[in-house]
C-alpha positions as a Markdown table, in Angstrom:
| # | Residue | x | y | z |
|---|---|---|---|---|
| 1 | Met | 3.9 | 40.0 | 34.1 |
| 2 | Asn | 6.8 | 39.3 | 31.4 |
| 3 | Asp | 5.6 | 36.2 | 29.0 |
| 4 | Val | 8.4 | 35.4 | 27.1 |
| 5 | Val | 7.8 | 33.8 | 23.6 |
| 6 | Val | 10.0 | 31.3 | 23.2 |
| 7 | Met | 10.7 | 30.0 | 18.9 |
| 8 | Pro | 10.8 | 27.1 | 18.0 |
| 9 | Arg | 14.4 | 26.6 | 16.3 |
| 10 | Thr | 14.6 | 24.7 | 13.3 |
| 11 | Ser | 15.7 | 20.7 | 13.0 |
| 12 | Thr | 19.4 | 20.5 | 12.1 |
| 13 | Thr | 18.6 | 16.7 | 10.6 |
| 14 | Ala | 15.8 | 18.7 | 8.8 |
| 15 | Ile | 18.2 | 21.1 | 7.0 |
| 16 | Val | 21.0 | 18.2 | 6.5 |
| 17 | Ser | 17.9 | 16.2 | 4.7 |
| 18 | Leu | 17.2 | 19.4 | 2.6 |
| 19 | Ile | 20.9 | 20.2 | 1.7 |
| 20 | Phe | 21.3 | 15.9 | 1.1 |
| 21 | Gly | 18.5 | 16.5 | -1.2 |
| 22 | Val | 19.7 | 18.9 | -3.4 |
| 23 | Leu | 23.3 | 17.7 | -3.7 |
| 24 | Thr | 21.6 | 14.2 | -4.6 |
| 25 | Trp | 20.8 | 15.5 | -8.3 |
| 26 | Phe | 23.8 | 17.3 | -8.8 |
| 27 | Ala | 27.4 | 16.2 | -6.7 |
| 28 | Leu | 26.2 | 12.8 | -4.5 |
| 29 | Pro | 23.9 | 10.2 | -6.9 |
| 30 | Phe | 22.5 | 7.5 | -4.9 |
| 31 | Ile | 24.9 | 8.2 | -1.3 |
| 32 | Gly | 23.2 | 12.2 | -1.0 |
| 33 | Ala | 19.7 | 10.2 | -1.7 |
| 34 | Ile | 20.1 | 7.3 | 1.3 |
| 35 | Ile | 21.1 | 10.1 | 3.4 |
| 36 | Ala | 18.9 | 12.3 | 2.7 |
| 37 | Val | 15.7 | 9.6 | 3.3 |
| 38 | Ile | 17.2 | 9.1 | 6.6 |
| 39 | Cys | 17.8 | 12.4 | 8.0 |
| 40 | Gly | 14.1 | 13.7 | 6.4 |
| 41 | His | 12.6 | 10.4 | 8.3 |
| 42 | Ala | 14.6 | 11.4 | 11.7 |
| 43 | Ala | 13.6 | 15.3 | 11.0 |
| 44 | Arg | 9.7 | 14.2 | 11.2 |
| 45 | Ser | 10.2 | 12.1 | 14.5 |
| 46 | Glu | 12.1 | 15.0 | 16.4 |
| 47 | Ile | 9.7 | 17.6 | 14.9 |
| 48 | Ala | 6.1 | 15.1 | 15.8 |
| 49 | Tyr | 7.8 | 14.5 | 19.3 |
| 50 | Ser | 8.5 | 18.2 | 20.3 |
| 51 | Gly | 5.2 | 19.4 | 21.7 |
| 52 | Gly | 6.6 | 22.5 | 19.2 |
| 53 | Arg | 10.1 | 23.1 | 20.4 |
| 54 | Val | 11.1 | 21.9 | 16.8 |
| 55 | Asp | 10.0 | 23.0 | 13.4 |
| 56 | Gly | 11.6 | 22.3 | 9.8 |
| 57 | Ala | 8.9 | 20.2 | 8.6 |
| 58 | Gly | 8.9 | 21.8 | 5.1 |
| 59 | Leu | 12.7 | 21.3 | 5.3 |
| 60 | Ala | 12.4 | 17.7 | 6.3 |
| 61 | Leu | 10.0 | 17.0 | 4.0 |
| 62 | Thr | 11.6 | 18.8 | 0.6 |
| 63 | Gly | 14.5 | 16.6 | 1.7 |
| 64 | Leu | 12.2 | 13.1 | 2.2 |
| 65 | Leu | 10.5 | 14.2 | -1.6 |
| 66 | Leu | 13.9 | 14.6 | -3.6 |
| 67 | Gly | 15.8 | 11.6 | -1.5 |
| 68 | Trp | 12.7 | 9.1 | -2.4 |
| 69 | Ile | 12.7 | 10.4 | -5.9 |
| 70 | His | 16.2 | 10.4 | -6.7 |
| 71 | Leu | 16.5 | 6.7 | -5.2 |
| 72 | Ser | 13.3 | 5.4 | -7.6 |
| 73 | Leu | 14.3 | 6.9 | -10.7 |
| 74 | Phe | 18.3 | 5.3 | -9.8 |
| 75 | Ile | 16.2 | 1.8 | -9.6 |
| 76 | Gly | 14.0 | 2.1 | -12.5 |
| 77 | Ala | 16.7 | 3.4 | -14.8 |
| 78 | Phe | 19.2 | 0.4 | -13.1 |
| 79 | Leu | 16.6 | -2.2 | -13.6 |
| 80 | Leu | 15.4 | -0.8 | -16.9 |
| 81 | Leu | 19.0 | -1.6 | -17.8 |
| 82 | Leu | 19.0 | -5.1 | -16.3 |
| 83 | Ala | 16.3 | -5.5 | -18.3 |
| 84 | Leu | 17.2 | -3.9 | -21.2 |
| 85 | Pro | 19.1 | -7.1 | -23.7 |
| 86 | Phe | 16.0 | -9.2 | -22.8 |
| 87 | Gly | 13.7 | -7.4 | -24.2 |
| 88 | Leu | 16.3 | -6.0 | -27.3 |
| 89 | Phe | 17.9 | -9.3 | -28.4 |
| 90 | Gly | 14.4 | -12.3 | -27.7 |
| 91 | Gly | 14.8 | -12.2 | -23.9 |
| 92 | Leu | 14.3 | -16.1 | -23.4 |
| 93 | His | 17.8 | -16.5 | -26.4 |
| 94 | Trp | 20.4 | -15.4 | -24.0 |
| 95 | Ile | 18.7 | -17.4 | -21.0 |
| 96 | Leu | 18.5 | -21.1 | -23.5 |
| 97 | His | 21.7 | -20.6 | -25.0 |
| 98 | Phe | 23.1 | -20.6 | -21.1 |
| 99 | Leu | 21.6 | -23.5 | -20.5 |
| 100 | Gln | 22.0 | -25.3 | -23.6 |
| 101 | Ser | 25.7 | -24.3 | -23.1 |
| 102 | Leu | 25.9 | -26.2 | -19.8 |
| 103 | Pro | 26.0 | -29.9 | -20.7 |
| 104 | Glu | 29.2 | -28.9 | -22.6 |
| 105 | Cys | 30.9 | -27.6 | -19.7 |
| 106 | Gly | 33.7 | -29.9 | -18.3 |
| 107 | Thr | 33.7 | -32.1 | -21.5 |
| 108 | Thr | 36.8 | -32.7 | -22.9 |
| 109 | Thr | 37.5 | -34.1 | -26.5 |
| 110 | Thr | 39.8 | -36.7 | -28.1 |
| 111 | Ala | 41.5 | -36.4 | -30.8 |
């Protein structure tokens, strides 16, 4: 009897996840990371439900890791930039100054 051995095919979404995971560090920040994460999760799901017919779990995992690491660093840097003025210049000073200026809004002075 001739037994035909079918090699598993590599998941296209796993390849896309890896490509965008690498590109997010060089050419497509943030958007590339989102694509890498979405495609990575889709590829891992496809591989899990394929019954061994689809391969590429390592590619999908690498794309996922690159995407999630980039997103976490991006969000961390964004939060740091938001918090930086408060930490450098006295924190509540800006909020208190804003609140003190509210009663003056809309008032006019007559001479």
